N, C-alpha and C positions, 0 to 999 in steps of 0.2 A: 512307381511298379515297372518293372522290367517286361517288355514285351516278348511274345513267344514268336518262334520262327513261322508259325502258321497265321499269325495276326496281320492285317492289312498294312500296319505300320512297319513290318519286319521287312524292309526292302533294302534298298542300297546300304543304308546306314549300318543296318545289322550285319551284312556282308562285309562291310568295310571292318567293323569291329570284329568279327570273326576272322578275317584274313590279315589283320595288322601283324601279328607275330611273324609273318612270311617275309617281311621287309627285312627283319632282322636276321632271320634265318638264312638269307642270302649272303650274309657276311660270312657265314661257315663254308657255305656250299661253294662259293667261287674261290675265296682265297685259298682254301685247302686243296681244291682240285686243279687251280690254274696258277694261282700266285706264290703258294708255298713252296713248290719244287724248283720254279724259276728262281725265286728268293734266296732259298738256300744254296742252289748250285752256282749262282753267278756272285752273290755277295759274300757268301761264307765259306766257297770251295767245298761244299759237301758233294762227293761223286755221285753221278746219275745212277750207276748200278747200285750203290748204297741205298739212295732214295727209293730207288724202284722196288728193291726187296723189302724195305721196312712199310712202305706203304701198301705193298701187296698183302704182307703178313697181317698189319693191323687191320686193315679194310676187311680182310677175311674174317678175321677173328671178331671184329665188331658185327659183321653180316650174321654171325651163328646166333647172335642174341636177338635179331629181329624177330624171328617167329615167337619167341617167348615175350618179347616187347608186345607184340600184337596181341596175344592171349591176355597180357597184362591190361593193355588198353581197352578190351571188351569189358574187362572186371571192373576197371574204373568208371567205364561210361554206365555200367549198371549201377554202380553205387554213387552217381553223380559227382565223382571227384575229378573229371577231365580238367578243370581249370586249375586246382591245386597241383596236379599232377605235371601241368605244363610248366608251371612256375618252377617246380623244383627241378625238373629237367633242364630248365634253361640256366638255373644257377650253376649246374654241374658243367654245361656247355661253355658257359663264359670263363671259368676258371681253367679249364684246359685250354681254350683258344688263347687266353692271355697268356698262359706258360708257354705255348708254342713260338710265339713271335718274340718272347723274351729269351727263350733258350740259347739261341747260337751266338748272341752277344755275352750273355752270362757265363756259358759253358762251351767255348769253342769245340768244334769238332776235331780239330787236328790235336790239340792237347788233352782232351778230355776222355776220347776213346770209348770205353764200356759205360762210363757215366752219361755221357751225351746220349748214347743209345737208350740206357734205361729210363731217361727223363723224355726223351723224344717219343718212345712207345708209349709211356705212361700218360702224357699229356694227349697224344692222339686218340688213345682208347676213350680217355675222359671224355674229350670232345665228341667224338663219334657217338658215345653212350648216350650223352645227353641230348644230341641233336636227333638220334633215332628215336628216342623216346617221346621227345617233344613232337616231331614230325608225324609219327604213327598215331599219336593220340589226336593230333590236329586233323590228320586225313582222314581218320575214321570217323570223326565227327562231321566233317564236310561231305561224306559219302551219305549221309542221313538226309541231307537238305535238298530238297527238289523232288517234284513229282514226275518228271520226264527227262529225257535226255538233253534237251535244251536247257532246262533249269539246272540239271546237274552241270552242264558245261559252264553256265553263269556262276555257279558257285565256285567251280574250280577256277575260272578265269579271274575272280575277284582275288582268291588266293595266290594263284600264279602271277596275276598282274601286279600285285604287290610286291611279290618276290622278285621280278624283274626290275621294279623301281629300287628295291634294295641291291640288285645286281649292279645296276648303273652307279649307284653311289659307291658300292665297294669297289668297282672298277676305278673310279676316279680318286678316292681317298688315298689309296697308296702312291698314286702319281703326284699328289700334291703334299702329303704329309709323311709318307712312309708307314712302316709297320705299327709305329707307337699310335699314329693318328687313326689307323685302321682299327685298333683295339678301343680307343676312347670313343669314337662315332658308333662303334658296334655296340658298346655298353648304352649310350644314350638310347639308340634305336630299339634295343631289346627291352629297355624299361618302359619307353612309350607304347610298344606293340604290347606288352603284358597289361598295361593299365587300360588300353582299349579292350583288349580280349576280355577282361574281367567284367566290363560292362556289357557284353555281348548277351543276347538271349541264351538261356541254357540250352545244352543238347537235347535233341529228342529223347523220349523214354527208350531205354535200350533193355534187351531182353536176354542177355547173355546168361548161359548157364552157370550156375554156382562153380561148377567144377571147371571154371574156364582155364584154370592154370595146370590142368592135369596134361601130362607130356604127351598121352597118346592124341589129343585132339589137336596138337600143334600144326598138324599138316593136313587138317580137314578140308582146307580149301582146295587142296590138290586133287580131291575126288571129284570136284567140278571140271568137266572136260571143257567148258567153255573158258574157264579161267586157266586152264593149262595151255589153250590154243592162244589166247590173248597174251599170256606170260611168255610164250615162245616168241611172238611179234615183238614184244616189248623188250625182251633181252637183246636180240639180235639188232634191234633199232638203237637200244641205248648204247651197246657197245660201239656201235658206228657213231654215235655222238661223242661218246665219251674220250675216244682216241684223239680227235681233233682238239677237243677241249684241254686236254693235257699238254697237247704239243703247240697250241696256237702261238704263245709268246716266243717259242724257239722259232717256229716258222716265220713270224713277223720279222724277227731279228736276223736269223741266219740264212733265210732264202731270199726276202724282199729287201734286206738292209733297211728296214724302216723302223728300227726299234723305237724312235722318238714319237712314232704314229700310234704305238700300241694301245695307248690309253683311248684316244679317238677311235681307233677301230673297234675296241671292246663297247665303248659307249653307242657307236652307231648301231652295232650289232644288235644290243640289247633294247636300244630305242626303236629300231625298226619292229622287233618283235613285240614289244608292247603296245605301240601305235596299230599293230594290225589284228590285235587280238579282238578288237569289236567287230571287225570285218569277218573273222573266222567264226564268231558267235551267230552272226546272222546267217553264215552259211551252214552252220549245224542245223538251224531249224528247217532248212530246205533239204540238205543232201545227207545230213546225219554225219556223226561224229567220225565212223570209219572211213568214209569217202574223203573227208576233209583231212584225215592224217595220212592218208594216201597221197593226196595233191601235195601236202606238204614234205613227204619223203621225195617225191619226183623233183620238187625244188631243191632239196639238199644235195642230190645227185647232180644235177645241173651246176650247182655253185661249186661243188668240190672237183668235178671234172675241169670246169673253167680255171680254178685255183692250179690244177696241175700244169697248165699251159703257161703258167707265168713265170718270168724269169727276175733275176735281182732287178730292183728298180722299177717294178710295175706297181707303183702304188695306187694309181688309179683303177687299174684293172682289179686289184683286190678289194676296191671299195664296193666293186659290183658285187664280189663274193660275199663281202660283209652284208650287203643288202638282201641278197638272194637268201643267204643261210639265216639272216634274221627273220625274213618272212617266214622260213620253214620251222623256226622255233616256236612260234606260237602253238601250232597243232601238236608238236612234240610234247609241249607243256600241258595242254588243255585236253586233248582228246583222250590219252590212255586213261587218266583216272576218271573220267565220264563214262567211258566205256565199262572200265572195272565196277564202277557203281551200278551199272546196267546188269552186268553180269552176277554181281552178288545178289540183286533181287531176284533176276531170273532163277537163280539157284534155290530161292527160299530163304536165304540168310540174311534179309534186309533187317536192320535195327537189332543184330543179334551176333554177327561175326564179322563185322566191318574190320575191327582191328587185327582179327586173324588174318584176313586177306591182305591187308596192307602191312601186316608183319612179313609175309612171304614175298610181297610185292617189294618191299624196302630190301630185303635180301637179294633180290635179283638186281636191284639198282645197285647196291653195294658191289656185286659181283662183277657188274660191268665196269665200274670204277676200278677196282682192283685188277682186273685184267688189262685195261687201259694203261694204267701207270705201271703196273708190275711186268707186262710184256713189252709195251711200246719203247719204254724208255731204255732197259737193258738191250734190246735188239737194236735200237739204234746205235748204242755204244758199241755193240759187237760188229756192227757193219761199217764202223769207222767214222761215224758222226761225231764231231766234237763241238760243245757249246762254243760260243763266239768265233766261229769259224764261218766265213761265207760259203753257202752251198752252190755250186754253179752246175752247169750241164743240164741235160734233158730230164732225167729222172734220177736224181740222187735219193739217198736213203730216206731223207726228211719228207720228200715229196710223195714218195710211195707210201709212207705211213701216215702221213697227214691228209693226203687227197684220195688216193685209189683205193687202199684199204676200206676206209669208211664208206666209199661209194659202193663198193661191191656188197658190203653187209647191208646197207640200206636197200639195195636190190633184192637181197634175200628175204628182208623184213617186209618189204613192199608185196613179195609174192605170198607170203604167209598171210598178210592182211587181207589181200584180195580173195584168196582161197577161203578163208574162215570166217570173214566179217563182211565182205563188200558183194562177192558174187552171189546172186539170186536175192539181193536185199535192193529196193528202190529208193530207200529215204531213211529218216531218223528210225532207230529201233524202238518199239514200244516196250514200256517197262512194267514188269510185274509190281503189284502193289505190296 
């Protein structure tokens, strides 16, 4: 007989089973946002401007579906169909993912032209749609687990911690076995995650309205002013994080002249984040999620200002950047969803509209990533940056885009967070029941 989330036995094992699919989801997040553009551009000579335009258009198109998927998630949770829905979405995600990494070898960009674009866009949309549907259902489920801010942060930490483990694996596999190995390992990780998830205790009873898919209710979360404020913090912080994530491999190769160390840097970055998650969880119990997130933003700014001072060959100096920014990643992953779950309950929407909130939330996430790839890559090309060319001097375009622009955006986000969520609060925020 399965345990429930409220039973004494539903502890770490239940959270492990709940969070298990996140390890496989990381194979989609990291390769598509970090590895795929660099892989296509350097190995198959796909132009940066073209990549930026396609990624911008497809990510924006995919993001438009997220509010609908959020409402659908509420409907599925009400009917007790979260687990079958996750499996169906993951099948779509895997088909699109495998097609993306088979495409440039089977249908070269230089000779295929419009056919390459058609398949590329179709595979991206299929991957994004499956990933979005699975992520929103999974996140909405998790937002119902926990009676206070610290417990919500613990649930998110299990999910995101397993995601970080997946990121570490996804960062190493391409270095060791290339794109084909990435697809194979992803398949095994996804299957294992879904088997564990199926044995997790069922989600808490959901009370979404039967008219959950009505178009007029799609943006109901935006009537919650606390949510709008949190969304503003999240969007500015997210763009600040997405730009360096898109450009990190270019920076390592063309600014530091350290391409051989790219895998080690990525591994150290995510390992530092994962190892410090327990420290951040202890801090949440004392200081609250908002203050911990603010501290993480300060660490991120310090890291990227330091990175702007580095010159070609400063490999140990960049190791400091990796550790500082890795330390800052934990709060970026754990604190926003924990704060969001609290905002949902404060607005009286607990166990009712979690999917709708995460649909809008994921729309904002996609917008961040679209702007990062769709603007940063073409602007770099416009200002004279060429891949595989070492950038020297004090502030070449790659340094400005990778270091200084994200730092400025993080400071804006920190100011918003302080104003709306930290000022006049001395500790963890109480949650409505």
